[in-house]
N, C-alpha and C positions, 0 to 999 in steps of 0.2 A: 922132399918139404913141404910146402902150400908156397900154394901159387893164388894168385886174386885172379878174378874170372877180368877180362879187358872187356867185357861189354856194362861194366858197372863204372869204367873211369874211364875220363878221372872224374871225382868227385871232388865239389866244395860244397866247405861247410853252411855257404850262407843258402846252398840251394836243398841242403836237408830240411832248415826249418823258416827258410823263408826269410833269415835275416841276411844285414846287411854286409859288405866285406871292411863297414867299416867297425861291425859289429866284432866280427873275428879277428881283427886286429885288435881292439878293446881287449882283448886275453892275455895280449904282449903287455907283461908292467902291471896290472891295473888289476890283477885279478888276487898276487901276491897279498895288496896292498888291502884289500877289500877281506882277506882272510885273515890275515892280520889283525885287521882290527875287531872285527868280530869277535875270533880268539879273545881277545885280549880283552870286550865287555863281559864276555859267560866270563874268564878268569874275574875281573872286577866284582861281578856280584855274588859268584861266589866264596869269592875271600873275603865281604865284607856284611851284609845280610844274611845271609846262610850261616856261617860259622856266628856270627852274634848271638843269632836267636839258637841255636843246639848251644850254649852253653849258658841259657837260661833254663828258667824255671818254665813249667806247663809250654816247653815249645810248642806240642803242637797247634794248643787254643791260640800262641800267636801267629802264627803260621795263620791261621780259618782267617785273623783277622785283615786279611792282603784280599780274600777271597774265601768266605765258607764252599760257593756250589762246586765242587769238587768232587765226583763220585769215584769211579775204577783208577788208580793208580796201573798204565802199564809201561814195566820194565823190559830192554834189548837189551841181549848179550849176543856175543857171535860163536870168541873160537874159544877158548874156555884150555889154558895151555901156559907152562911157568916160561918160557919165552917165543916172542913169535919166530913162524920160519920165517927162509928166501921166501914164502910166497903169501905171507902175510905183514911182511914187517914193511910198514909206511903207512897204513890204513889206518894207525889203531882202532883193533878188532878184537885184540887179543890179552882176554886176561888172565893172570897166574891162574893157579889154582886153592892157595890160599887166600890171597883177595875175592876169590866168588864166595868162596865159602865165609868168608867172613858178609857179603851183602845178604846174601840166602840166611844164613843165622841173623842178621839184624831185621829184615825182613816176614822171618819167623817169631821175633820177637817186642816188633813194635807193628805186624798192620797182619791182617785175616787173608795169607794167600788163600788165592782160589780159581778157580776153573774155567774155562772158558764159556761151561754150560751154565754156570752162575752169574757170568759174566752177558750170557745173550737172556735168559730169562730173568734177570734183575734182583736175583736172588742172594747172590753177593754183598749187598748192600745194606743187607740185613742181620748181618755178622755183628752188628757192635762196631767192634771196631775196623781199619782202614782198610777197604779192599784190593788187591794187591794182583795181577794175574803178571808171569814173568814166562815172557818168549824168548825164541832164538831161534834166530835168518842163518838162513844158506843151510849148509849141508855138511857141514864137520864133522868128524870121524870124535872130534875132542869132544861130543855134546854127547853121545854114547860112554864113552871112556872115561870121562871125569864129572861133567857136569848130570848128570842123571841118577847114578849113585848121593849125589851129596843133596839133590831135592829130595828122594826117598828120604834120607835121614833125619830131615829138618819136614817131611811132609808135605810137601811143596808141588804141586802141579805145576804141569808146564805145558806150554802150545811151545812147538819145532815148528817152522817154517822151513821146505823144504823143495828144491831144481831136479826132477827127476832127469837131469840131461846129467850131472852129476855123481846119481847114487854108483855106486859100484866104481867111483872112481875110472867113469869110462873119457871121460874128457875132465878140461883144466877150465873154468872161469875164467873169463876175459879179467878179471877183476887178479887172481892171480896171478894172471900170465903177465900181466903189467907189471906186479910188485917184483915178480921171480928175473924179470930185464930187467929193471930198475935195480934190482939186488945185483944182479951177477953182472950187468954192462953199464949200468950207467943208465940214470935218468933221462939225459942227453942221447941216449940211441933211440929210448921209446919217445922222446920229440922229433927225433929227426923222422921216423913211421910215422909221428900224427905230422906234420909239415907238409911229408909227401902224397897221404890219403887227403890229406884236408888244404895241397895247391897253397899255402898258405906261407911264405919261404920265411916272413917277420913271426911265426906263431914262436913263441919262447913260454914252456912250462918246466919249473923249476921242481916242482916233486911230483912225488906220484899224488898225493891229493886231490891237489890242481890236475892231472890228470882226468881224473877217474870223475872227481867236480863238478870240473868248468867241460872242459873237455870231451869226455861220451856223450853226457848229454845230448850235445849239438849233432850226433853224429844219428842217422835213417839207418833202418835196419842194415839196409846192403853194404853203408858205410864202413857200421860194426862190426859187419862179418869180412871185408877187405883189410881194414884196422887190424882184424884178430890173424888171418891168415901174411899178412906183412910183418904185423910184430913175429910172429914164430918163426917165419922165412929168414926177416934178421938176424933175429938170435939163434940160426940152426936149431932151432928145435922142436921134438914134436909134443904137442900137446897131451895127447892120450899118453902116451911114453911117460913127460914126466908127472901125470896124476897118476898114473899104477904105479910106479916108483915111490910117488910123498905118501901112501896111503893118507891123502889129506880131506878125504868126502868118507860120509858113510856109505857101507856095505846092507844091500837089501835084508841080510836078515839083522842085521843091529837097527834099524827101521822096522821090524815088525817088533823086539823087544821092545823098542820102544813102547811102540800103538799098541799094544800088551800089557804095558804098566801106565805109570801116573800123567804120561805123556800125552797129548792131542798132535796130531799129526795136520800143518797145512801149505796149503799152496802157496809158494813163491814164484809161479811162471817157469815155466821148464827153462832156459836156459839164463833167466837171471838179466831182466832186459828194460830198459829203463818203459814205462808205459806211455809216454808221453806220445812216442815216436810208433807206439801199437793202431795200425788201422784196423776197421769192421771185421778182416779180411785174416787178420795176425790173431784171433782171437782163441780159435780154435788150438792152432799151431801150442800156443804159449800157454793158455789159461787152460781147457778143457782137455787136453794131452797131458800137460802136466795131472791135473783131476784124478785120470782115469789113470796114472801110471802108479798113483800115490795109492790112489784104493781098492785096485790089485794086489797089491805088494798087504797094506797094512788089513784090509777084508772090512773098513771102516769108511763111514762117511767124511769127506773133503767140508768145513763147512765155512775155513775162514782164511781168509787171503791178505798175503802179507804183499804190499807195496814193494818192489826192489828200488833200493835208496833212500824209500821215506818219504817221498816228500809227493807234496798235493799236486803239484804238476801233472806228477806220472799218475794221477787217481781219477782221469778226465770224467765224465758225468756218461757219455757213451759205455766207458768200459764197469763204472758203477752199477750201471742198468743191465751191462751183460753178466757183470756178476752176480744179480738179483735169480736172473734167469735161469742161470749154468746150479744150482744150488746153494751158492756161500751165502753165509747167512752174517758174515760180520764183512769188515777189512781194517786194516792197520796200516794207519803211517807213524813218520820217528820226525813228528815235530817239535817232542818238548813242551808239548799246550795240557792244561788238563780239561779231563771229562768232565762234562756234567752232567747230574741223574738223566738228562734231557738226552743225553749224547744221541748223534745218528752213531746205530751201530756201522757203517759204513766210511765211519770217519773217524775211526778211536785213537786218538794218540799215546805216543809212546815215549820213554822218556831212555834214551842211549846210554849206556852208563857208564863211563866215564872216571869216576871218582875212586880215591883212593883211602880215605879215612872216612869213619861217621861222621861228617861234619859238613863233609864237599857232597856225601851219596842223598842226608839229607836236603841239604839246598838242591838238589838236582829233582826227587821228588817233591817236595813240598815249597819248596820256595821258586824257584826256577821259573816252574809252571804256569804257576797264579801272577807272577809278573810280567809274562810274557803277553797271559789274558791280558792285562791291564792293558800292556803295549797295546795290543790288538785292536782292541775297545774305542781307547782315546785317538787312533788312526782311521778304524768308521767312521767316527763321531767326526772328527776332521772331515771328511771325505763327504759326511753326508752338510757338511755345511756349508762348503764349499762349493758342492751343485745348487 
C-alpha cells in the first residue's frame, strides 16, 4: 500500500492557499447550506422560465429577448453509461445511453453541430441555425464504446479532452478514488483522511460533492498527492490495480480510433489537477507532457485545452499565456455562461448537461446562460458604481 512522504507533513490547509484557520473551519456546516441554496436556485430557474418558454410558440425567439448576443453553444458530457459505477456514483457525471442519444438527437434537430475548427475560424456562426459544439471531459472508455457511435449516427462532431496519466488504465484519478472509497467504506472514511491531512479536527465533509468541490481546491499539489496516498492506504487498495480491473478509461487504441473519426482530441492536463495550484514550474509536467503523450498516440496536433473542474479560478492569466505559447488555440471552462460572437477563444464557456427532458435541456442551453450573463452584468455595474 502507498505511504505518504514524511517530508511534506504536517500539511495545513491554510498554508496551501494562504487561507486562515477560520476559513478552513468555515467548511464545517456552511458548505452544505451554500450548495443547497445554489442548487435550489438553479432548480427554480429551470422549472419556471425554461419550462414555460419551451411550451410557447417561437420559443427560441423568446429566448433571444433575454439576450441576442449568444454565439456558439458548448455542451459538456463525461461518462455515458446506463448506471454509475462505484467510481462515478455521487459526482453526477453519468448519463444513460438512451438519455444521451435523446440529447444528441435534440441538438441535431434544433442546432447546427460544429467542429472545433469551425469554432476557431468563426465559420460555425454562418450556418444559419444555432451552432453547438459537443465536448467530453476526462478519459472514460464509455465515450468510445457508447457516445462515439451515437455521435456518428447523427453526424455530430465532438471534442474529447483526455488526461494521459489514465490512458490504458495505468492509474486511477483522484475523483474516482474518492468515489470508490466513499461508496465502499462510507463518506466518513474519506472525511477522516481529509481531517488528518488538513490537521483540521473540526472539518466535516458530508458528501462526495463537498469533498471534490470544496476540499480539493484548497490542496497544493503536494498536499493533494499526500491525500491520494493516504486515502488509498486507509482503504487498503492499490489505485493502479483498481483501474486495470475496472477498465474505466480509454485505451490508446481507442483514442487512436476516435482521433481518426469525427472526434478531435484535447488537453485536460496530465493528471486532472486544479489550475490554481499550478506554478510555472508545473506547466511542463501537466500541460506539455500531456500534449506530447496525446500527439504521439493520435498523430495530430492538440489545439484545445479544457480546465479541470471548469472554474475560471483555475485558468489564471499566467496559464493562458503558457497555453498560447505552447500551441493551444482555445481553452474551455464550465460555468454555464453564454459565449458572445466576440468571445475570447481562451475563455469559452460550456454547459454541463444535467437535464433529463427537452424542456430542461432547452433551459440549460438557452435560458440559464442568458440569465447568468444578465446577473453578472448587473454585478459588474454595481461594482463600478460602488468604486
